[in-house]
Each structure stands twice: as C-alpha cells, then as structure tokens.
C-alpha positions, 0 to 999 in steps of 0.5 A: 212265157218269155222274159219280157212277159214275166216281167210285165206279169211281176209288174202287175202282180206287184202293182196289185199288192201295193194297192191291196196293202197300201189302200184297203187297210185304211180305206174302210176306216176312211169310209166309215169316218167320211160317210158319217161326217157327210151324213152329219154335215148334210143334215146339219146343212139342211136344218140351218139352211132351212132356218136360214131362209125362214129368217129371210122370208121373216125379213122380206114379210117385214119389208113388204108390210112396211112398204105397203103401209107407206103406200097405203098411207100415200094413197089415203093422203092423196084421197084425203087432200083431194076430198078436203079441197073438194069439200071446200068447193062443194060447200062454197067456202072456197071459190076456184077463182079466189086466188088468195084463198086458193094459195093458202089451201093448196099451200096448207096441204103441201105442208101438212102432207109430207108425201104429196108433191103437187096440188094442181087445178086446171079450168075448162078454158085452159087456165092452170094453177098449182102449188109445188113442193121444191124439196123440204125447204121451198115451195112454189105457186105457179099460174098459167093464165090465158089472158093475164101474161098469156104464154108465160107462167107466173112463179111465186117462191116461198121459203118454209119456216117453222109454223109458217112460209115466207115469200121469197120472189116472183119470176115469169117464164115463158111455157107452152104448157096447156092443162087441157092437153093432159090426160088426167085433165082430159079424162077427169073433166068427163068423169064422175069420180076422181081416179088415179093417173100416171103422170110424166109431163108437168109445167117444169118438165118431165117428173115421173108421178102419179096423180089422183085427179077428179072433177069439181062441181059447184052447184051442178056446174063443172068448175074444172079438175083438181089433181093431187100429185105424188112424184116417185122421188118421195117413194125413192127416198122412203125405200132408202130409209128401209134396211133390206138386210145389210146390202139388200134393195127394194124396188117398186115397179108399176103394172107394165114393168117399168121402174117406179122407184129405187132407193136414193136417200138424196131424191126429192122434187129438186133432185131426180132419183139416180139410177144405176143401182147394181141389184136393179137387173136381178129384180128385172130378171125376176119380173120377167120369170114371174111373167103375168103372175101378179101374185106373191112370187119368190125364187133364187137368182144367180148372178156372176157366181153369187145367189140372191133371194128375190120376192115379188109382193103386190102393193095396195095400189093398182098394178104396183109391185115390190121387189126385194133383193137379198144377197143370199150370203147375208143369211147363209154366210154364217151357216157356210162359215160353220159348215166349212169349219165343220168339214175342216175339222172332220177332214182333219179327224179323218186324215189323222184316223187314216194315218194311224190306220195305215201307219204300220202297213205303209211302214213295214211294206207299202213304203219299201215297195213304193221305193222299189217300184219307183226305181223300176219306173226309172229303169222303164224310162232308161233313167238309169242314173237315178236308180238306187238300192233300198235296204229293207228288213224284209228279205224279199224286198231287199233282194228285189231292190238289189237286183234292180240296182244291178240291172241298172248298173249292167245297162248303164255301161251301154249308155255311151253306145246308145243315145239315152234321149233316143231310148226314152223317145222311143219308149214314150212313142211305144216303138217296138225293138224290131225292123221298120220304118216309115218315109218322113220329111226330115232334115239331116246334118253331116259335120267333120274336121277339116284336114282331119286325115293329116292331123291324125297322121301327125299327132297319132294317138295324141288326136283322141283327147282332142277328138273327144273335146270336138265331139263333146261340143258338137253332141251338146249342141245337137242335143240342145237344139233338138237333134237326134245323134245318129252316129259317130263316124271317125271325126264325122257326126251324123244327126237328124231332125224330125224323128222320133218326135215330130218337129215342124221346124226341123230344118230351122233347128238343124240350121240354128244347131250348125251355126251354133256348132261353129260358134261353140268350137270357135269359143272352146279354142280347139286347135290342131297340132300346129296351133291352128284353130280346128276348122269344121265343115257342115253339110245340111240337107232336107227331104223325104227319107226312110226313118226307123229301125234299120238292121236285123233281128240281131242288131238294130240301129235307129237311123235315116236312109235315103237320097236326101241323106246322101246329098247331105253327106256330098254337100259336107264334102262339097265345102272343100271345093267352094272354101265354105263352112256350111252348105245346105240343100235347096229344100233346106234354104226354102224352109228357113228362108224367113229365119236364115240368111243364105246365098245361092252358091252354085248348082251341082250335080253330086257324085253318084246322083244324076241331075243338078241341085242348087247349093246355098251357103248358110250365113247366119240368122236374120235377127243376128245379122241385122246389117246384112241388108246393108251389105251389097256382096250377096246381091252382087254374088247373085247378079254375077251368078246370073250372068255366068249362067247366061254365058256372060262370062266376062261381065260375071268375071267382073262382078266376081273380081269386084266381091273378092277386092272387098272380101278376098277370103270369099271362096265361092267367088274365087271358084266362080272367077277361075271358071269364068277366066277359063270359060272366057279363054276356051269358050264353052259347048253349045249344049253347055249347062251351068251345073258343075260336077262334083267328081268325088265324095 
C-alpha cells in the first residue's frame, strides 16, 4: 500500500470512528424520545382536529338553519301578502281600478312585511301600478297609464313615520317600461296559480329580485297579474347580520350558479349590494367542484397558502343554495398554537437529553478528534496557516495532532515556491500531479522592468529589495484580478488567465490587471538608483495554448506553452522599439474592444515567427476614459497608418508630425514618422509589405 492510500484509509477509519462515537451514543436516546413525542403529538393532533372540525360543522349547521328560516320566512311572507291582496280582490272588497283603496292596501303590505320590496299589479291593457319600498324610511307609489299621461310614470313619494305615512311629493318621469313584455306578467296572465320568477328589469332600472306572481280573477274574469317582489338586497342585508365565525362569510347562489346575495349591511332598495367579497372566489370554486350535486356538500379548499372549510346546503327556495366559507385558522388556530408549544417543549426536552447523553463522549473523544480532523481538512485545502496543535489527555490523539502540525510546518516552507491559490484550485478540480494538459483559449501576460540590466549592474545586491517590492506589487494585482502567476524570470513576471478555473472574460481581466499594475507601481513610488520612477513594459496575447502539468515524473510545473505564449513575450520586448508600455495582440484587442480603449500601432513579424500580426497599444478602460471620444489623436494615428500602408508616405508623414506636435512623447508616432522619412527619401520595393520585422527577442 502506498503512502497516499494509507492516508486515505486512515482518514476513512477516523471518519467512521467519529461517527460511531459522536452520534451513536446519543442517537438511541434521541430516537426513543422523538418517537414517543411524535406519536403522542400525532394522537393529540388528530383528536383536537376532529373536535375542531366538529365545532366548525356545528357552526355551519347553525348558520344554515338561520338562513333557511329567513328564506322560508321571506317565501311565506310573499305568499301571505299575495294571498291577502288576492282575497280582497276575489271577495270584491277591493276593485283593481280603485286607486285610493289599492294604494292603501299595497302600502300597508310594504309596511307590515319587512322583506317585501315591491307590490305590483299589471293589467292586460298594459297599465301598471306598484308600491315600492325605498330603504327603511320612504315609500313610493308609481303608475303607468296608457291614457292618462301616456309615456310617463307618475311617482308619489311618502315618508314613513311611526304608525303612519306622510305624502312628500309627486313627479312625472318619462318611461318605456311595458309590463306586458315582462316574463312574470306574460306567464302569470296565462297561469292558473301563482309561481316564482326571477326578475331583473323594473321601471326604475335593473334590480335583481324574485317575484311571486299570479293571476287575479274576479267573477271568472281575469283582471290582471299581482306580483310580490323581494329584491336581493334584502337578503344581502340579512347575510351581513350573521356571524360566520370571526371572519367567515355566507353567500346565496341560484340554480344556475349566479350569485343571489353576499353580505352587505348597507344594502337596500336605494343602495345596491357591493361586490368584491374576498372569499367569494372560494365559494364559486366549491360550486364548480360540487357540480350538479344539489345535496349538502362540504370540503376543504386552499388559496394563497390558507385553508378554508366550505359547505354548500340547499335552501327552501327552488334551486337556491347557501355557501359558507370559514377560515380553518379560526377553529384550528388554537390547536396549532398548542401543538407548536408542545413540539417546542418536546424539542427542548429532547435537546437537553441529547446533550446530557452525548456530553461525556464528546468531551473525552469526539471533540478532540473533530478538531484534529479539521486540521487535516486545512492541510487538504493547503490552508496551512490555519493548522494548530491541539493538546489532549489521550496520548494517541495528542500524537496525531502534533504530527499534523509538524507536517503543516514542513509544507509551509514550500509556499513561497508554489502558489497556494493554484494548488487549491488544482485540488478542487481534482487535477492529479502527473504530466498532462489540454489546449484552451487563454490570455497570457509578461511584465518586466525597463532597463533592468543596467540597473542591476549599477546597484549590485542592493537591487534585491527594490525587485522584491516590485514583484510584491505586481503579484498582488495579478492575484486580485483573478490571474495565475506562472513564474518569475529575473525581473519578469509571467501570468495567465482562464485556467485552472475557467474565465469567460480572461482577456478583459488580464488587461485590467495590466493597467492596475502600472498604476500601483506609480503609486508605490518605486524608483531606480538615479531617482527615476521605475518603468515597466507589458506584453499580452490571447489564443489557444497548451495548459497543464508540464515536466517530468520527478518535477512538474503547471504552466502554459505554445505560439500564443511566445507572441506575448515578443510583444513585451516590442514596447522598447515603439516607446510604449502595454502592447496586446490582435485577438486580445478584439476580445476587449467593448470595454477597453486601444489603438492599432503597427503590423509586425515577430522574431522566430513567420507572418505578420497586428499590434495594439492598450490605452485604458472605456469607463475611465470618458474623454477619449473627444481626443482626435487616436483617429488621426489610424488615418496616418492607413496612408502609410497605402504607400502615401508624404501624406502619412504630415499626419504623424501633426500628432507629435500635440503629443511629443508619443513613441509609435515617432517611429512611424522616421519610417516615412526614410521611405520618402529612398522609396520602397514593388513587393513591399507594411509589416515591420522584429530582429531581436
């Protein structure tokens, strides 16, 4: 068995030991307590729930009984009123054409019957007379005659006073109401006995109602149709007086499922019932679920996370049903509250029992082992600075903890040579420490100090502190921007983006790091032995390159290799020729075109590589260079470069010189101006290409 497999086996054994000691001792106690508590709570809950639902059923039965009694009373009052008036007509006590007596009888019925809204009579010739209740304080008598004031409705209003009524006013209103067109009249004039009708259209407009209407015959001659009408608003007022729990509601629906009445304490003949009852959709949902079943129906309905008890009950009126909706929380709320308290108490008891049962095992063995395992996890993730030695009364645990601490101390000595973040990333991705790699599109960057050879010769060993400060600053910026430091080559830093962790914006992150490195070194105030600010040159290129563990079985280096890497190194060197600080390849420039400001400097053939490539200077981030759109020098340079490539050397020369007058320190313009001067003087070959060859690395 290898050392690695031995460590894995030891780790597995330690984990099994931790589980057995830490959990098994308290698991049996906890299981017994929780099982007993769960069974007791379930039994109590079922009993309490059944009792509460029985209470809800009792409340619903009481409500249904009250509504049935009221609807029955309304039906009986309508029948009684119709019978009383019909008897007066049949016994010839009252003639249908005697206006004074007719008005008195109709008004007296409205006063004596609280639920009746209309007493109406229609003659075969189309004449119409009715008494109409206007809420609880007023009455009105109306007449539509075909001879007297034809096309108008005469209205007499009366104030209701205790024990009497007083005439208030009379008015005439135009009307197109024809009683002969109404269903209750057309059916009643042909019928033998009165029956119930649904009525919506009245002389005053639409008022949903029911009418008990039937024919009036005197001496076997049909005089007309008498109707006793109850508006639905009277039912709405009655429903508002019911107490359906604390927040429940009752509704009445007809046989077709249309709403007859919803609770409204202000509804009457003058004030239509208001809609917008929040529980009405639940009642309609229950009707849809019950379907054509007209018997009593009861179910539990949920809406927006809340539960409701909904019941449908038939009423003593053809097709009518009562729907009651009671929030379940009203009768199960106290039960749930008590259950929560019980569960909380049981949980607290179980927790105390578990703590007591596991205290000894945790104190003696489990806790020390857990701390040791935690230190092993730190070593596994290469977080060596977090590893601590933990003393223990058990000799074996103390020895194990000491061995782990010593191992971490030994590994820490190599952190200066191996990037810790890189090791952690490789561990997370499960990349084994053996040669191998894959081709990926990445971005690589090279940084070095301008004139470092002369600087190191002048300063000797005094250059080391300066070099360390410079490398510290550059390293911090690279890591902060998601880069992976590959290696230090003297004063040069090689870093790449996009591996080992995938980064879709690797080119942009690299360019941001380059700009940040320049600024950070300037802000750090680093200077050479002559007091001049330290200058750096940066080369960046993107492309497909091989990334992985490169090396032998004895020694590996997680790095990148390939032509794109070589180009980045050449671009860093090309800064010296063009007097620039940051040069990037054409692929990188394309990838960051939406976020960075760049300019194409030239097209070059780098040393050791055939063919030319476009080289761009990284100017800055677009969000930090708002004024770049107003600076003509970038566009001017690109125009001059175009003329240079078209062999218009004199035109290009004028433009480059114009740029230098405004920007005397612009290195690329100076280089291109000198070329134009030379080509203007000597000319160029017919096969000349606008590609500049770099003759050195």
